PDB file of N, H, CA, C and O in Angstrom:
ATOM      1  N   MET A   1       9.361  -6.390  -0.529  1.00  0.00           N
ATOM      2  CA  MET A   1       9.839  -5.069  -0.203  1.00  0.00           C
ATOM      3  C   MET A   1       9.515  -4.080  -1.334  1.00  0.00           C
ATOM      4  O   MET A   1       9.202  -2.914  -1.096  1.00  0.00           O
ATOM      5  N   GLU A   2       9.602  -4.584  -2.561  1.00  0.00           N
ATOM      6  H   GLU A   2       9.857  -5.531  -2.754  1.00  0.00           H
ATOM      7  CA  GLU A   2       9.321  -3.714  -3.701  1.00  0.00           C
ATOM      8  C   GLU A   2       7.863  -3.267  -3.706  1.00  0.00           C
ATOM      9  O   GLU A   2       7.567  -2.121  -4.044  1.00  0.00           O
ATOM     10  N   MET A   3       6.945  -4.172  -3.330  1.00  0.00           N
ATOM     11  H   MET A   3       7.186  -5.103  -3.055  1.00  0.00           H
ATOM     12  CA  MET A   3       5.523  -3.829  -3.273  1.00  0.00           C
ATOM     13  C   MET A   3       5.278  -2.735  -2.232  1.00  0.00           C
ATOM     14  O   MET A   3       4.505  -1.805  -2.462  1.00  0.00           O
ATOM     15  N   MET A   4       5.949  -2.862  -1.087  1.00  0.00           N
ATOM     16  H   MET A   4       6.577  -3.618  -0.901  1.00  0.00           H
ATOM     17  CA  MET A   4       5.796  -1.864  -0.039  1.00  0.00           C
ATOM     18  C   MET A   4       6.346  -0.509  -0.505  1.00  0.00           C
ATOM     19  O   MET A   4       5.746   0.533  -0.240  1.00  0.00           O
ATOM     20  N   GLN A   5       7.473  -0.531  -1.191  1.00  0.00           N
ATOM     21  H   GLN A   5       7.960  -1.378  -1.407  1.00  0.00           H
ATOM     22  CA  GLN A   5       8.053   0.712  -1.696  1.00  0.00           C
ATOM     23  C   GLN A   5       7.153   1.343  -2.754  1.00  0.00           C
ATOM     24  O   GLN A   5       6.985   2.563  -2.776  1.00  0.00           O
ATOM     25  N   ASN A   6       6.573   0.523  -3.631  1.00  0.00           N
ATOM     26  H   ASN A   6       6.709  -0.467  -3.613  1.00  0.00           H
ATOM     27  CA  ASN A   6       5.651   1.043  -4.643  1.00  0.00           C
ATOM     28  C   ASN A   6       4.432   1.695  -3.994  1.00  0.00           C
ATOM     29  O   ASN A   6       3.975   2.753  -4.428  1.00  0.00           O
ATOM     30  N   HIS A   7       3.915   1.055  -2.955  1.00  0.00           N
ATOM     31  H   HIS A   7       4.285   0.195  -2.602  1.00  0.00           H
ATOM     32  CA  HIS A   7       2.774   1.618  -2.234  1.00  0.00           C
ATOM     33  C   HIS A   7       3.163   2.937  -1.563  1.00  0.00           C
ATOM     34  O   HIS A   7       2.411   3.910  -1.628  1.00  0.00           O
ATOM     35  N   ASP A   8       4.320   2.973  -0.925  1.00  0.00           N
ATOM     36  H   ASP A   8       4.931   2.183  -0.872  1.00  0.00           H
ATOM     37  CA  ASP A   8       4.782   4.206  -0.279  1.00  0.00           C
ATOM     38  C   ASP A   8       4.975   5.331  -1.291  1.00  0.00           C
ATOM     39  O   ASP A   8       4.634   6.482  -1.019  1.00  0.00           O
ATOM     40  N   ASP A   9       5.523   4.995  -2.459  1.00  0.00           N
ATOM     41  H   ASP A   9       5.800   4.060  -2.680  1.00  0.00           H
ATOM     42  CA  ASP A   9       5.725   6.009  -3.499  1.00  0.00           C
ATOM     43  C   ASP A   9       4.394   6.561  -3.996  1.00  0.00           C
ATOM     44  O   ASP A   9       4.258   7.768  -4.191  1.00  0.00           O
ATOM     45  N   ALA A  10       3.414   5.686  -4.201  1.00  0.00           N
ATOM     46  H   ALA A  10       3.525   4.705  -4.043  1.00  0.00           H
ATOM     47  CA  ALA A  10       2.087   6.132  -4.657  1.00  0.00           C
ATOM     48  C   ALA A  10       1.421   6.992  -3.594  1.00  0.00           C
ATOM     49  O   ALA A  10       0.771   7.987  -3.915  1.00  0.00           O
ATOM     50  N   GLU A  11       1.579   6.617  -2.339  1.00  0.00           N
ATOM     51  H   GLU A  11       2.107   5.809  -2.079  1.00  0.00           H
ATOM     52  CA  GLU A  11       1.001   7.398  -1.234  1.00  0.00           C
ATOM     53  C   GLU A  11       1.651   8.782  -1.160  1.00  0.00           C
ATOM     54  O   GLU A  11       0.960   9.786  -0.989  1.00  0.00           O
ATOM     55  N   ARG A  12       2.962   8.832  -1.288  1.00  0.00           N
ATOM     56  H   ARG A  12       3.524   8.016  -1.428  1.00  0.00           H
ATOM     57  CA  ARG A  12       3.692  10.098  -1.229  1.00  0.00           C
ATOM     58  C   ARG A  12       3.310  11.000  -2.412  1.00  0.00           C
ATOM     59  O   ARG A  12       3.145  12.209  -2.250  1.00  0.00           O
ATOM     60  N   GLU A  13       3.174  10.405  -3.588  1.00  0.00           N
ATOM     61  H   GLU A  13       3.308   9.423  -3.719  1.00  0.00           H
ATOM     62  CA  GLU A  13       2.799  11.177  -4.771  1.00  0.00           C
ATOM     63  C   GLU A  13       1.407  11.793  -4.597  1.00  0.00           C
ATOM     64  O   GLU A  13       1.188  12.957  -4.934  1.00  0.00           O
ATOM     65  N   TYR A  14       0.473  11.003  -4.069  1.00  0.00           N
ATOM     66  H   TYR A  14       0.650  10.057  -3.795  1.00  0.00           H
ATOM     67  CA  TYR A  14      -0.870  11.521  -3.813  1.00  0.00           C
ATOM     68  C   TYR A  14      -0.828  12.636  -2.774  1.00  0.00           C
ATOM     69  O   TYR A  14      -1.486  13.665  -2.925  1.00  0.00           O
ATOM     70  N   GLN A  15      -0.062  12.423  -1.736  1.00  0.00           N
ATOM     71  H   GLN A  15       0.473  11.587  -1.612  1.00  0.00           H
ATOM     72  CA  GLN A  15       0.020  13.405  -0.655  1.00  0.00           C
ATOM     73  C   GLN A  15       0.575  14.737  -1.153  1.00  0.00           C
ATOM     74  O   GLN A  15       0.029  15.790  -0.825  1.00  0.00           O
ATOM     75  N   THR A  16       1.634  14.706  -1.928  1.00  0.00           N
ATOM     76  H   THR A  16       2.077  13.850  -2.194  1.00  0.00           H
ATOM     77  CA  THR A  16       2.230  15.953  -2.397  1.00  0.00           C
ATOM     78  C   THR A  16       1.360  16.663  -3.424  1.00  0.00           C
ATOM     79  O   THR A  16       1.397  17.890  -3.519  1.00  0.00           O
ATOM     80  N   ALA A  17       0.579  15.916  -4.194  1.00  0.00           N
ATOM     81  H   ALA A  17       0.548  14.919  -4.117  1.00  0.00           H
ATOM     82  CA  ALA A  17      -0.235  16.534  -5.242  1.00  0.00           C
ATOM     83  C   ALA A  17      -1.629  16.924  -4.778  1.00  0.00           C
ATOM     84  O   ALA A  17      -2.207  17.875  -5.303  1.00  0.00           O
ATOM     85  N   CYS A  18      -2.189  16.195  -3.789  1.00  0.00           N
ATOM     86  H   CYS A  18      -1.719  15.422  -3.363  1.00  0.00           H
ATOM     87  CA  CYS A  18      -3.615  16.357  -3.515  1.00  0.00           C
ATOM     88  C   CYS A  18      -3.988  16.643  -2.066  1.00  0.00           C
ATOM     89  O   CYS A  18      -5.050  17.216  -1.821  1.00  0.00           O
ATOM     90  N   ASP A  19      -3.173  16.272  -1.116  1.00  0.00           N
ATOM     91  H   ASP A  19      -2.311  15.806  -1.316  1.00  0.00           H
ATOM     92  CA  ASP A  19      -3.528  16.450   0.290  1.00  0.00           C
ATOM     93  C   ASP A  19      -3.428  17.929   0.652  1.00  0.00           C
ATOM     94  O   ASP A  19      -2.339  18.503   0.661  1.00  0.00           O
ATOM     95  N   LEU A  20      -4.574  18.539   0.950  1.00  0.00           N
ATOM     96  H   LEU A  20      -5.458  18.073   0.943  1.00  0.00           H
ATOM     97  CA  LEU A  20      -4.611  19.978   1.200  1.00  0.00           C
ATOM     98  C   LEU A  20      -3.802  20.371   2.429  1.00  0.00           C
ATOM     99  O   LEU A  20      -3.131  21.403   2.416  1.00  0.00           O
ATOM    100  N   GLU A  21      -3.853  19.577   3.481  1.00  0.00           N
ATOM    101  H   GLU A  21      -4.398  18.739   3.491  1.00  0.00           H
ATOM    102  CA  GLU A  21      -3.087  19.893   4.691  1.00  0.00           C
ATOM    103  C   GLU A  21      -1.584  19.831   4.429  1.00  0.00           C
ATOM    104  O   GLU A  21      -0.836  20.715   4.846  1.00  0.00           O
ATOM    105  N   TYR A  22      -1.156  18.794   3.746  1.00  0.00           N
ATOM    106  H   TYR A  22      -1.763  18.075   3.408  1.00  0.00           H
ATOM    107  CA  TYR A  22       0.268  18.657   3.430  1.00  0.00           C
ATOM    108  C   TYR A  22       0.730  19.802   2.536  1.00  0.00           C
ATOM    109  O   TYR A  22       1.795  20.382   2.749  1.00  0.00           O
ATOM    110  N   ARG A  23      -0.078  20.114   1.542  1.00  0.00           N
ATOM    111  H   ARG A  23      -0.942  19.642   1.369  1.00  0.00           H
ATOM    112  CA  ARG A  23       0.274  21.206   0.630  1.00  0.00           C
ATOM    113  C   ARG A  23       0.364  22.532   1.377  1.00  0.00           C
ATOM    114  O   ARG A  23       1.253  23.336   1.094  1.00  0.00           O
ATOM    115  N   ALA A  24      -0.537  22.774   2.322  1.00  0.00           N
ATOM    116  H   ALA A  24      -1.259  22.121   2.552  1.00  0.00           H
ATOM    117  CA  ALA A  24      -0.505  24.009   3.098  1.00  0.00           C
ATOM    118  C   ALA A  24       0.744  24.060   3.980  1.00  0.00           C
ATOM    119  O   ALA A  24       1.362  25.115   4.124  1.00  0.00           O
ATOM    120  N   LEU A  25       1.106  22.938   4.561  1.00  0.00           N
ATOM    121  H   LEU A  25       0.604  22.081   4.444  1.00  0.00           H
ATOM    122  CA  LEU A  25       2.319  22.898   5.380  1.00  0.00           C
ATOM    123  C   LEU A  25       3.571  23.171   4.557  1.00  0.00           C
ATOM    124  O   LEU A  25       4.534  23.751   5.059  1.00  0.00           O
ATOM    125  N   MET A  26       3.560  22.758   3.305  1.00  0.00           N
ATOM    126  H   MET A  26       2.778  22.287   2.897  1.00  0.00           H
ATOM    127  CA  MET A  26       4.700  22.975   2.422  1.00  0.00           C
ATOM    128  C   MET A  26       4.671  24.370   1.771  1.00  0.00           C
ATOM    129  O   MET A  26       5.592  24.739   1.043  1.00  0.00           O
ATOM    130  N   GLY A  27       3.620  25.126   2.037  1.00  0.00           N
ATOM    131  H   GLY A  27       2.872  24.826   2.629  1.00  0.00           H
ATOM    132  CA  GLY A  27       3.523  26.479   1.498  1.00  0.00           C
ATOM    133  C   GLY A  27       2.836  26.566   0.156  1.00  0.00           C
ATOM    134  O   GLY A  27       2.822  27.635  -0.453  1.00  0.00           O
ATOM    135  N   ASN A  28       2.276  25.498  -0.318  1.00  0.00           N
ATOM    136  H   ASN A  28       2.286  24.629   0.177  1.00  0.00           H
ATOM    137  CA  ASN A  28       1.570  25.480  -1.598  1.00  0.00           C
ATOM    138  C   ASN A  28       0.077  25.599  -1.309  1.00  0.00           C
ATOM    139  O   ASN A  28      -0.558  24.642  -0.866  1.00  0.00           O
ATOM    140  N   ILE A  29      -0.477  26.784  -1.563  1.00  0.00           N
ATOM    141  H   ILE A  29       0.039  27.561  -1.922  1.00  0.00           H
ATOM    142  CA  ILE A  29      -1.890  27.007  -1.244  1.00  0.00           C
ATOM    143  C   ILE A  29      -2.771  27.004  -2.484  1.00  0.00           C
ATOM    144  O   ILE A  29      -3.944  27.369  -2.412  1.00  0.00           O
ATOM    145  N   SER A  30      -2.217  26.594  -3.622  1.00  0.00           N
ATOM    146  H   SER A  30      -1.264  26.297  -3.681  1.00  0.00           H
ATOM    147  CA  SER A  30      -3.018  26.524  -4.838  1.00  0.00           C
ATOM    148  C   SER A  30      -3.939  25.314  -4.777  1.00  0.00           C
ATOM    149  O   SER A  30      -3.703  24.368  -4.025  1.00  0.00           O
ATOM    150  N   MET A  31      -4.992  25.365  -5.583  1.00  0.00           N
ATOM    151  H   MET A  31      -5.184  26.133  -6.193  1.00  0.00           H
ATOM    152  CA  MET A  31      -5.936  24.250  -5.630  1.00  0.00           C
ATOM    153  C   MET A  31      -5.352  23.117  -6.478  1.00  0.00           C
ATOM    154  O   MET A  31      -4.791  23.363  -7.546  1.00  0.00           O
ATOM    155  N   PRO A  32      -5.484  21.888  -6.004  1.00  0.00           N
ATOM    156  CA  PRO A  32      -4.967  20.754  -6.791  1.00  0.00           C
ATOM    157  C   PRO A  32      -5.860  20.457  -7.993  1.00  0.00           C
ATOM    158  O   PRO A  32      -7.024  20.856  -8.033  1.00  0.00           O
ATOM    159  N   ASP A  33      -5.303  19.762  -8.953  1.00  0.00           N
ATOM    160  H   ASP A  33      -4.357  19.438  -8.920  1.00  0.00           H
ATOM    161  CA  ASP A  33      -6.035  19.286 -10.118  1.00  0.00           C
ATOM    162  C   ASP A  33      -6.811  18.045  -9.690  1.00  0.00           C
ATOM    163  O   ASP A  33      -6.224  16.991  -9.447  1.00  0.00           O
ATOM    164  N   TRP A  34      -8.143  18.175  -9.599  1.00  0.00           N
ATOM    165  H   TRP A  34      -8.620  19.031  -9.797  1.00  0.00           H
ATOM    166  CA  TRP A  34      -8.954  17.093  -9.040  1.00  0.00           C
ATOM    167  C   TRP A  34      -9.013  15.875  -9.952  1.00  0.00           C
ATOM    168  O   TRP A  34      -9.179  14.760  -9.457  1.00  0.00           O
ATOM    169  N   GLU A  35      -8.885  16.045 -11.253  1.00  0.00           N
ATOM    170  H   GLU A  35      -8.750  16.950 -11.655  1.00  0.00           H
ATOM    171  CA  GLU A  35      -8.834  14.887 -12.154  1.00  0.00           C
ATOM    172  C   GLU A  35      -7.574  14.070 -11.892  1.00  0.00           C
ATOM    173  O   GLU A  35      -7.622  12.842 -11.816  1.00  0.00           O
ATOM    174  N   LEU A  36      -6.449  14.762 -11.755  1.00  0.00           N
ATOM    175  H   LEU A  36      -6.410  15.760 -11.817  1.00  0.00           H
ATOM    176  CA  LEU A  36      -5.198  14.094 -11.435  1.00  0.00           C
ATOM    177  C   LEU A  36      -5.296  13.416 -10.070  1.00  0.00           C
ATOM    178  O   LEU A  36      -4.795  12.307  -9.887  1.00  0.00           O
ATOM    179  N   CYS A  37      -5.940  14.084  -9.114  1.00  0.00           N
ATOM    180  H   CYS A  37      -6.347  14.986  -9.263  1.00  0.00           H
ATOM    181  CA  CYS A  37      -6.100  13.513  -7.776  1.00  0.00           C
ATOM    182  C   CYS A  37      -6.929  12.232  -7.818  1.00  0.00           C
ATOM    183  O   CYS A  37      -6.619  11.275  -7.108  1.00  0.00           O
ATOM    184  N   ASN A  38      -7.969  12.202  -8.632  1.00  0.00           N
ATOM    185  H   ASN A  38      -8.221  12.979  -9.208  1.00  0.00           H
ATOM    186  CA  ASN A  38      -8.771  10.983  -8.762  1.00  0.00           C
ATOM    187  C   ASN A  38      -7.947   9.833  -9.331  1.00  0.00           C
ATOM    188  O   ASN A  38      -8.042   8.699  -8.862  1.00  0.00           O
ATOM    189  N   GLU A  39      -7.136  10.138 -10.350  1.00  0.00           N
ATOM    190  H   GLU A  39      -7.059  11.059 -10.731  1.00  0.00           H
ATOM    191  CA  GLU A  39      -6.277   9.112 -10.940  1.00  0.00           C
ATOM    192  C   GLU A  39      -5.242   8.623  -9.931  1.00  0.00           C
ATOM    193  O   GLU A  39      -4.993   7.423  -9.818  1.00  0.00           O
ATOM    194  N   LEU A  40      -4.643   9.561  -9.198  1.00  0.00           N
ATOM    195  H   LEU A  40      -4.845  10.536  -9.289  1.00  0.00           H
ATOM    196  CA  LEU A  40      -3.649   9.181  -8.195  1.00  0.00           C
ATOM    197  C   LEU A  40      -4.276   8.376  -7.062  1.00  0.00           C
ATOM    198  O   LEU A  40      -3.650   7.463  -6.524  1.00  0.00           O
ATOM    199  N   ASP A  41      -5.511   8.714  -6.703  1.00  0.00           N
ATOM    200  H   ASP A  41      -6.019   9.456  -7.141  1.00  0.00           H
ATOM    201  CA  ASP A  41      -6.204   7.979  -5.647  1.00  0.00           C
ATOM    202  C   ASP A  41      -6.495   6.550  -6.091  1.00  0.00           C
ATOM    203  O   ASP A  41      -6.340   5.614  -5.306  1.00  0.00           O
ATOM    204  N   GLN A  42      -6.914   6.377  -7.332  1.00  0.00           N
ATOM    205  H   GLN A  42      -7.040   7.137  -7.969  1.00  0.00           H
ATOM    206  CA  GLN A  42      -7.149   5.023  -7.854  1.00  0.00           C
ATOM    207  C   GLN A  42      -5.851   4.229  -7.908  1.00  0.00           C
ATOM    208  O   GLN A  42      -5.819   3.051  -7.551  1.00  0.00           O
ATOM    209  N   HIS A  43      -4.788   4.879  -8.355  1.00  0.00           N
ATOM    210  H   HIS A  43      -4.815   5.836  -8.645  1.00  0.00           H
ATOM    211  CA  HIS A  43      -3.474   4.236  -8.421  1.00  0.00           C
ATOM    212  C   HIS A  43      -3.009   3.845  -7.015  1.00  0.00           C
ATOM    213  O   HIS A  43      -2.482   2.752  -6.810  1.00  0.00           O
ATOM    214  N   ARG A  44      -3.208   4.734  -6.069  1.00  0.00           N
ATOM    215  H   ARG A  44      -3.637   5.622  -6.236  1.00  0.00           H
ATOM    216  CA  ARG A  44      -2.829   4.482  -4.680  1.00  0.00           C
ATOM    217  C   ARG A  44      -3.632   3.307  -4.117  1.00  0.00           C
ATOM    218  O   ARG A  44      -3.084   2.465  -3.405  1.00  0.00           O
ATOM    219  N   SER A  45      -4.915   3.249  -4.430  1.00  0.00           N
ATOM    220  H   SER A  45      -5.360   3.933  -5.008  1.00  0.00           H
ATOM    221  CA  SER A  45      -5.762   2.156  -3.948  1.00  0.00           C
ATOM    222  C   SER A  45      -5.328   0.814  -4.533  1.00  0.00           C
ATOM    223  O   SER A  45      -5.299  -0.195  -3.828  1.00  0.00           O
ATOM    224  N   ARG A  46      -4.991   0.805  -5.826  1.00  0.00           N
ATOM    225  H   ARG A  46      -5.015   1.625  -6.398  1.00  0.00           H
ATOM    226  CA  ARG A  46      -4.519  -0.429  -6.457  1.00  0.00           C
ATOM    227  C   ARG A  46      -3.218  -0.918  -5.828  1.00  0.00           C
ATOM    228  O   ARG A  46      -3.049  -2.110  -5.572  1.00  0.00           O
ATOM    229  N   LYS A  47      -2.303   0.016  -5.584  1.00  0.00           N
ATOM    230  H   LYS A  47      -2.440   0.984  -5.792  1.00  0.00           H
ATOM    231  CA  LYS A  47      -1.024  -0.345  -4.975  1.00  0.00           C
ATOM    232  C   LYS A  47      -1.224  -0.861  -3.558  1.00  0.00           C
ATOM    233  O   LYS A  47      -0.549  -1.802  -3.141  1.00  0.00           O
ATOM    234  N   ALA A  48      -2.148  -0.254  -2.809  1.00  0.00           N
ATOM    235  H   ALA A  48      -2.697   0.511  -3.147  1.00  0.00           H
ATOM    236  CA  ALA A  48      -2.429  -0.712  -1.447  1.00  0.00           C
ATOM    237  C   ALA A  48      -3.031  -2.118  -1.463  1.00  0.00           C
ATOM    238  O   ALA A  48      -2.647  -2.969  -0.660  1.00  0.00           O
ATOM    239  N   ALA A  49      -3.960  -2.356  -2.363  1.00  0.00           N
ATOM    240  H   ALA A  49      -4.271  -1.665  -3.014  1.00  0.00           H
ATOM    241  CA  ALA A  49      -4.581  -3.682  -2.452  1.00  0.00           C
ATOM    242  C   ALA A  49      -3.550  -4.731  -2.846  1.00  0.00           C
ATOM    243  O   ALA A  49      -3.529  -5.822  -2.275  1.00  0.00           O
ATOM    244  N   LEU A  50      -2.708  -4.419  -3.801  1.00  0.00           N
ATOM    245  H   LEU A  50      -2.725  -3.533  -4.264  1.00  0.00           H
ATOM    246  CA  LEU A  50      -1.670  -5.352  -4.233  1.00  0.00           C
ATOM    247  C   LEU A  50      -0.705  -5.657  -3.094  1.00  0.00           C
ATOM    248  O   LEU A  50      -0.299  -6.805  -2.912  1.00  0.00           O
ATOM    249  N   PHE A  51      -0.338  -4.636  -2.328  1.00  0.00           N
ATOM    250  H   PHE A  51      -0.667  -3.703  -2.475  1.00  0.00           H
ATOM    251  CA  PHE A  51       0.545  -4.840  -1.184  1.00  0.00           C
ATOM    252  C   PHE A  51      -0.123  -5.723  -0.131  1.00  0.00           C
ATOM    253  O   PHE A  51       0.514  -6.625   0.413  1.00  0.00           O
ATOM    254  N   MET A  52      -1.396  -5.471   0.157  1.00  0.00           N
ATOM    255  H   MET A  52      -1.914  -4.738  -0.285  1.00  0.00           H
ATOM    256  CA  MET A  52      -2.107  -6.268   1.160  1.00  0.00           C
ATOM    257  C   MET A  52      -2.251  -7.726   0.720  1.00  0.00           C
ATOM    258  O   MET A  52      -2.122  -8.636   1.539  1.00  0.00           O
ATOM    259  N   ILE A  53      -2.517  -7.950  -0.558  1.00  0.00           N
ATOM    260  H   ILE A  53      -2.623  -7.211  -1.224  1.00  0.00           H
ATOM    261  CA  ILE A  53      -2.619  -9.319  -1.076  1.00  0.00           C
ATOM    262  C   ILE A  53      -1.270 -10.027  -0.965  1.00  0.00           C
ATOM    263  O   ILE A  53      -1.205 -11.192  -0.572  1.00  0.00           O
ATOM    264  N   THR A  54      -0.207  -9.327  -1.306  1.00  0.00           N
ATOM    265  H   THR A  54      -0.260  -8.381  -1.625  1.00  0.00           H
ATOM    266  CA  THR A  54       1.131  -9.904  -1.209  1.00  0.00           C
ATOM    267  C   THR A  54       1.475 -10.224   0.237  1.00  0.00           C
ATOM    268  O   THR A  54       2.014 -11.292   0.527  1.00  0.00           O
ATOM    269  N   LEU A  55       1.168  -9.306   1.143  1.00  0.00           N
ATOM    270  H   LEU A  55       0.730  -8.438   0.908  1.00  0.00           H
ATOM    271  CA  LEU A  55       1.437  -9.528   2.558  1.00  0.00           C
ATOM    272  C   LEU A  55       0.632 -10.706   3.107  1.00  0.00           C
ATOM    273  O   LEU A  55       1.158 -11.534   3.850  1.00  0.00           O
ATOM    274  N   ALA A  56      -0.645 -10.773   2.736  1.00  0.00           N
ATOM    275  H   ALA A  56      -1.072 -10.100   2.132  1.00  0.00           H
ATOM    276  CA  ALA A  56      -1.492 -11.871   3.196  1.00  0.00           C
ATOM    277  C   ALA A  56      -0.982 -13.214   2.667  1.00  0.00           C
ATOM    278  O   ALA A  56      -0.946 -14.197   3.406  1.00  0.00           O
ATOM    279  N   SER A  57      -0.592 -13.257   1.408  1.00  0.00           N
ATOM    280  H   SER A  57      -0.621 -12.458   0.808  1.00  0.00           H
ATOM    281  CA  SER A  57      -0.081 -14.519   0.858  1.00  0.00           C
ATOM    282  C   SER A  57       1.224 -14.923   1.535  1.00  0.00           C
ATOM    283  O   SER A  57       1.470 -16.113   1.737  1.00  0.00           O
ATOM    284  N   PHE A  58       2.055 -13.963   1.884  1.00  0.00           N
ATOM    285  H   PHE A  58       1.856 -12.997   1.720  1.00  0.00           H
ATOM    286  CA  PHE A  58       3.291 -14.256   2.595  1.00  0.00           C
ATOM    287  C   PHE A  58       2.993 -14.866   3.969  1.00  0.00           C
ATOM    288  O   PHE A  58       3.610 -15.856   4.362  1.00  0.00           O
ATOM    289  N   VAL A  59       2.044 -14.267   4.693  1.00  0.00           N
ATOM    290  H   VAL A  59       1.543 -13.462   4.373  1.00  0.00           H
ATOM    291  CA  VAL A  59       1.688 -14.777   6.025  1.00  0.00           C
ATOM    292  C   VAL A  59       1.060 -16.164   5.927  1.00  0.00           C
ATOM    293  O   VAL A  59       1.405 -17.056   6.702  1.00  0.00           O
ATOM    294  N   ILE A  60       0.144 -16.350   4.980  1.00  0.00           N
ATOM    295  H   ILE A  60      -0.136 -15.625   4.351  1.00  0.00           H
ATOM    296  CA  ILE A  60      -0.508 -17.657   4.818  1.00  0.00           C
ATOM    297  C   ILE A  60       0.504 -18.725   4.436  1.00  0.00           C
ATOM    298  O   ILE A  60       0.446 -19.842   4.950  1.00  0.00           O
ATOM    299  N   THR A  61       1.424 -18.401   3.550  1.00  0.00           N
ATOM    300  H   THR A  61       1.471 -17.493   3.133  1.00  0.00           H
ATOM    301  CA  THR A  61       2.461 -19.350   3.153  1.00  0.00           C
ATOM    302  C   THR A  61       3.331 -19.723   4.354  1.00  0.00           C
ATOM    303  O   THR A  61       3.695 -20.886   4.525  1.00  0.00           O
ATOM    304  N   GLY A  62       3.655 -18.746   5.170  1.00  0.00           N
ATOM    305  H   GLY A  62       3.359 -17.801   5.031  1.00  0.00           H
ATOM    306  CA  GLY A  62       4.441 -19.020   6.371  1.00  0.00           C
ATOM    307  C   GLY A  62       3.704 -19.924   7.339  1.00  0.00           C
ATOM    308  O   GLY A  62       4.292 -20.843   7.910  1.00  0.00           O
ATOM    309  N   LEU A  63       2.423 -19.668   7.524  1.00  0.00           N
ATOM    310  H   LEU A  63       1.945 -18.922   7.060  1.00  0.00           H
ATOM    311  CA  LEU A  63       1.630 -20.516   8.426  1.00  0.00           C
ATOM    312  C   LEU A  63       1.498 -21.934   7.896  1.00  0.00           C
ATOM    313  O   LEU A  63       1.620 -22.894   8.657  1.00  0.00           O
ATOM    314  N   VAL A  64       1.253 -22.076   6.615  1.00  0.00           N
ATOM    315  H   VAL A  64       1.154 -21.296   5.996  1.00  0.00           H
ATOM    316  CA  VAL A  64       1.144 -23.405   6.014  1.00  0.00           C
ATOM    317  C   VAL A  64       2.474 -24.144   6.134  1.00  0.00           C
ATOM    318  O   VAL A  64       2.494 -25.334   6.449  1.00  0.00           O
ATOM    319  N   GLY A  65       3.561 -23.465   5.890  1.00  0.00           N
ATOM    320  H   GLY A  65       3.545 -22.498   5.634  1.00  0.00           H
ATOM    321  CA  GLY A  65       4.871 -24.095   6.029  1.00  0.00           C
ATOM    322  C   GLY A  65       5.143 -24.530   7.460  1.00  0.00           C
ATOM    323  O   GLY A  65       5.702 -25.603   7.686  1.00  0.00           O
ATOM    324  N   THR A  66       4.757 -23.713   8.418  1.00  0.00           N
ATOM    325  H   THR A  66       4.303 -22.841   8.234  1.00  0.00           H
ATOM    326  CA  THR A  66       4.936 -24.077   9.823  1.00  0.00           C
ATOM    327  C   THR A  66       4.107 -25.294  10.186  1.00  0.00           C
ATOM    328  O   THR A  66       4.592 -26.190  10.877  1.00  0.00           O
ATOM    329  N   VAL A  67       2.870 -25.337   9.731  1.00  0.00           N
ATOM    330  H   VAL A  67       2.477 -24.609   9.169  1.00  0.00           H
ATOM    331  CA  VAL A  67       2.005 -26.486  10.010  1.00  0.00           C
ATOM    332  C   VAL A  67       2.570 -27.746   9.380  1.00  0.00           C
ATOM    333  O   VAL A  67       2.493 -28.824   9.969  1.00  0.00           O
ATOM    334  N   MET A  68       3.131 -27.621   8.202  1.00  0.00           N
ATOM    335  H   MET A  68       3.193 -26.745   7.723  1.00  0.00           H
ATOM    336  CA  MET A  68       3.644 -28.808   7.511  1.00  0.00           C
ATOM    337  C   MET A  68       4.883 -29.387   8.195  1.00  0.00           C
ATOM    338  O   MET A  68       5.104 -30.596   8.127  1.00  0.00           O
ATOM    339  N   ILE A  69       5.691 -28.560   8.849  1.00  0.00           N
ATOM    340  H   ILE A  69       5.512 -27.578   8.904  1.00  0.00           H
ATOM    341  CA  ILE A  69       6.896 -29.099   9.473  1.00  0.00           C
ATOM    342  C   ILE A  69       6.647 -29.575  10.896  1.00  0.00           C
ATOM    343  O   ILE A  69       7.493 -30.257  11.474  1.00  0.00           O
ATOM    344  N   LEU A  70       5.501 -29.229  11.469  1.00  0.00           N
ATOM    345  H   LEU A  70       4.813 -28.676  10.999  1.00  0.00           H
ATOM    346  CA  LEU A  70       5.180 -29.723  12.806  1.00  0.00           C
ATOM    347  C   LEU A  70       4.883 -31.221  12.743  1.00  0.00           C
ATOM    348  O   LEU A  70       4.273 -31.701  11.788  1.00  0.00           O
ATOM    349  N   PRO A  71       5.316 -31.948  13.764  1.00  0.00           N
ATOM    350  CA  PRO A  71       5.048 -33.388  13.748  1.00  0.00           C
ATOM    351  C   PRO A  71       3.560 -33.663  13.937  1.00  0.00           C
ATOM    352  O   PRO A  71       2.884 -32.999  14.723  1.00  0.00           O
ATOM    353  N   SER A  72       3.074 -34.636  13.213  1.00  0.00           N
ATOM    354  H   SER A  72       3.622 -35.175  12.574  1.00  0.00           H
ATOM    355  CA  SER A  72       1.674 -35.021  13.371  1.00  0.00           C
ATOM    356  C   SER A  72       1.556 -35.978  14.544  1.00  0.00           C
ATOM    357  O   SER A  72       2.484 -36.731  14.837  1.00  0.00           O
ATOM    358  N   ASN A  73       0.438 -35.947  15.197  1.00  0.00           N
ATOM    359  H   ASN A  73      -0.316 -35.335  14.959  1.00  0.00           H
ATOM    360  CA  ASN A  73       0.218 -36.765  16.381  1.00  0.00           C
ATOM    361  C   ASN A  73      -0.615 -37.979  16.005  1.00  0.00           C
ATOM    362  O   ASN A  73      -1.791 -38.070  16.356  1.00  0.00           O
ATOM    363  N   GLU A  74      -0.002 -38.902  15.295  1.00  0.00           N
ATOM    364  H   GLU A  74       0.953 -38.828  15.009  1.00  0.00           H
ATOM    365  CA  GLU A  74      -0.703 -40.117  14.858  1.00  0.00           C
ATOM    366  C   GLU A  74      -0.299 -41.281  15.754  1.00  0.00           C
ATOM    367  O   GLU A  74       0.869 -41.668  15.790  1.00  0.00           O
ATOM    368  N   ASP A  75      -1.242 -41.823  16.456  1.00  0.00           N
ATOM    369  H   ASP A  75      -2.191 -41.508  16.426  1.00  0.00           H
ATOM    370  CA  ASP A  75      -0.958 -42.946  17.359  1.00  0.00           C
ATOM    371  C   ASP A  75      -1.411 -44.248  16.771  1.00  0.00           C
ATOM    372  O   ASP A  75      -1.251 -45.296  17.396  1.00  0.00           O
TER     373      ASP A  75
END
């Protein structure tokens, strides 16, 4: 859950600082700092990748655990 929250926070931070449509909707029509936007985009990408890896490992662990508890068909 913490990984998902970290990803959401990074996404929200990028959106408020760099997304032109979001900024226009909020009434902020100034140009964003593109260096900061690049850093936030990299941070957002890292958080997304970390979340996806965590999610994938959770699913794989669940599948392996399910397979291990199923009875084997040895005759």
